C-alpha positions in Angstrom: 0.1 -0.4 -0.1 0.9 3.5 -0.4 2.2 5.2 2.3 -0.2 8.2 4.0 1.3 11.4 4.0 2.6 12.6 7.3 0.4 15.8 7.3 -3.4 15.5 6.0 -4.7 17.5 3.7 -7.4 19.4 6.3 -4.3 19.9 8.9 -1.8 21.2 6.1 -4.9 23.5 5.2 -5.3 24.8 8.4 -2.3 25.2 9.4 -1.9 27.7 6.0 -5.0 29.4 7.1 -3.8 30.1 10.4 -0.1 31.2 9.3 -2.0 33.2 6.7 -4.0 35.0 9.9 -1.1 35.6 11.4 0.7 37.3 8.9 -2.4 39.8 8.8 -2.8 40.5 11.5 0.8 41.2 12.2 0.9 43.4 9.1 -2.3 45.2 10.6 -1.0 45.6 13.9 2.6 47.5 12.3 0.6 49.5 9.7 -2.3 50.5 12.4 -0.8 52.5 15.0 0.5 55.1 13.5 -0.6 56.5 9.9 -4.2 56.1 11.2 -3.5 58.1 13.8 -0.9 60.8 11.7 -3.8 63.8 11.4 -3.8 63.5 15.1 0.6 62.7 15.5 0.4 66.3 13.0 -1.2 68.4 14.7 0.0 68.1 18.3 3.4 68.4 16.9 2.1 71.8 15.2 1.3 73.0 18.2 3.9 72.0 20.0 6.2 73.0 17.5 5.2 76.9 18.7 6.4 76.1 22.4 10.6 74.8 21.0 10.6 78.2 19.3 13.4 80.2 20.9 12.3 83.7 21.3 12.5 85.8 18.3 13.0 82.9 16.1 10.7 82.6 13.2 8.7 80.3 10.8 9.4 81.0 7.5 8.5 77.3 5.5 6.9 74.2 7.1 5.7 70.9 5.9 4.3 67.7 7.2 6.8 64.7 7.3 7.6 61.6 9.3 10.5 59.3 10.1 11.3 55.5 10.2 13.4 53.5 12.4 14.9 50.1 11.2 14.3 48.4 14.6 10.3 49.4 14.1 10.3 50.2 10.3 6.2 49.9 9.7 5.5 52.5 12.5 6.1 56.0 11.6 6.6 59.5 13.7 4.9 61.8 12.5 5.0 65.7 12.4 6.1 69.0 11.3 9.9 69.8 9.5 10.0 74.0 9.5 12.8 75.9 8.7 12.8 78.6 10.8 15.5 81.8 10.3 18.0 79.8 12.4 18.2 76.1 11.7 16.0 73.2 10.4 13.5 71.7 13.1 11.5 68.5 13.1 8.9 67.9 15.7 7.2 64.5 15.5 4.9 62.4 18.0 6.4 58.9 17.6 3.8 56.0 17.2 2.0 54.6 20.3 2.2 51.2 21.6 -0.7 50.1 21.9 -0.6 46.6 24.1 0.0 49.5 26.9 -2.1 51.8 27.8 -1.9 55.9 27.2 -3.6 58.5 30.0 -0.6 60.9 29.5 0.6 63.5 27.2 1.6 62.5 23.7 5.5 62.1 23.8 7.2 64.0 21.4 10.3 63.9 19.5 12.5 66.6 17.9 15.5 66.5 15.0 17.7 70.3 14.6 20.0 71.3 12.4 21.6 74.8 12.8 22.1 76.7 9.5 25.2 77.3 9.3 26.2 73.5 10.1 24.4 72.1 7.2 26.8 70.7 4.5 23.6 68.7 2.3 20.6 69.2 1.7 19.0 67.5 -0.6 15.2 65.9 -2.5 15.6 62.4 -2.7 14.3 58.8 -2.0 15.0 57.7 2.0 13.7 54.9 4.1 16.1 52.3 1.0 14.5 53.8 -1.2 11.3 52.7 -0.3 9.7 56.3 0.0 10.5 60.0 -1.9 11.7 62.4 1.0 14.5 64.7 2.4 17.7 64.2 3.4 20.0 67.0 5.3 23.5 66.8 6.5 25.6 68.5 9.1 29.2 67.6 10.0 29.2 63.9 10.3 25.3 63.7 11.4 22.6 63.2 8.5 18.8 62.6 9.2 16.5 61.2 7.0 12.3 62.4 6.3 10.1 60.6 4.5 7.0 63.4 2.7 3.7 63.0 2.5 1.9 63.4 -0.8 0.5 66.9 -0.3 3.5 68.1 1.8 5.9 67.3 -1.1 5.5 70.8 -3.2 5.8 72.7 0.9 9.4 70.4 1.0 10.4 71.4 -1.9 10.3 75.2 -1.2 12.2 73.7 1.9 15.0 73.0 -0.3 14.6 76.0 -2.8 15.9 78.4 0.2 18.3 76.2 1.5 19.5 75.4 -1.6 19.8 79.3 -2.5 21.4 80.6 0.9 23.9 77.9 0.6 24.9 79.3 -3.0 24.9 83.1 -1.0 27.4 81.3 2.0 29.4 79.9 -0.7 29.6 83.0 -2.6 30.2 85.3 0.6 32.8 83.3 1.8 34.4 82.8 -1.3 34.6 86.8 -1.6 35.9 86.7 2.1 38.7 83.9 1.3 39.9 86.2 -1.9 40.0 89.4 0.3 41.7 87.7 3.4 44.3 86.8 0.6 44.1 90.2 -0.9 44.7 92.0 2.7 47.3 89.3 3.3 49.5 90.2 -0.3 49.5 93.9 1.0 50.9 93.4 4.0 53.8 91.8 1.9 54.8 94.9 0.5 57.0 97.2 1.4 55.7 100.7 3.2 56.9 104.3 1.9 56.8 107.4 3.5 57.4 111.0 2.2 59.1 113.4 5.3 56.5 115.8 6.1 58.0 119.0 7.7 59.2 118.7 11.4 59.1 115.1 11.4 62.6 113.2 12.1 63.6 109.2 11.7 62.8 109.1 15.3 59.2 110.0 15.3 58.9 107.9 12.3 60.6 105.3 13.8 57.8 105.3 16.7 54.9 105.9 14.1 55.8 102.7 12.7 57.1 100.6 15.4 60.3 100.4 14.4 63.7 101.9 15.3 66.2 104.6 14.3 68.9 101.6 13.4 66.3 100.0 11.2 65.2 102.6 9.5 68.9 103.9 8.8 69.8 100.4 7.1 66.3 99.8 5.4 67.1 103.7 3.2 71.0 103.6 3.2 71.3 106.7 5.3 74.7 107.9 7.1 73.5 109.6 10.1 69.5 110.5 11.4 69.7 113.9 8.8 66.4 113.7 6.6 64.8 115.9 4.0 61.5 117.4 3.3 60.2 115.7 0.5 62.5 112.8 1.1 60.9 108.9 0.8 61.8 106.2 2.6 60.9 103.2 3.7 59.3 102.7 6.6 58.7 98.5 6.8 60.5 96.2 4.7 58.7 93.7 1.8 58.0 90.2 3.5 
């Protein structure tokens, strides 16, 4: 007689159904906690954003955004991403743990980048390419934020404003560098002085922080006498 199968067809079907139910239940748990409450989280983050601002700080542009973490990948921290006149600031509300009663005020998270520390800002795909978003980098640190569809235009505005500011900052830094190089070049040039009435080597030495002996050596003078209109080197080229 043919060998009997180890598991009957009915048992195999029951196990398959149980596995499918478990997968659906886990997926529902993973996806339910925050996306269903994204609106509530954003509203809460919006109110917390106001209290997170420093005195005199002003919000210029903002967009809704969210973050994910590898250890809790399918649950999102929703909040508000703001560009102020001082920094990039994200205020988010992490997903609730549905297995633990939560009667207190919602927890919140903050991420910030002072504008003078930003090294890169880009609209790109984030979370291993799974979602459109924006990436901020600053001196070795980086943060990625996903963008819901309705906030992508606002995020594009933030990126454009930051890119313009960075371009202006780079141009200003380049001008400052050239000015410093020119000043250093000028400082290496010799300084000449035309003798006026009442001036002597001793007064010129005091004015230019040198000595009478140095002035005589620079100009090949046999003694301390100078004449009106005489042109003297008071600082040599360096």
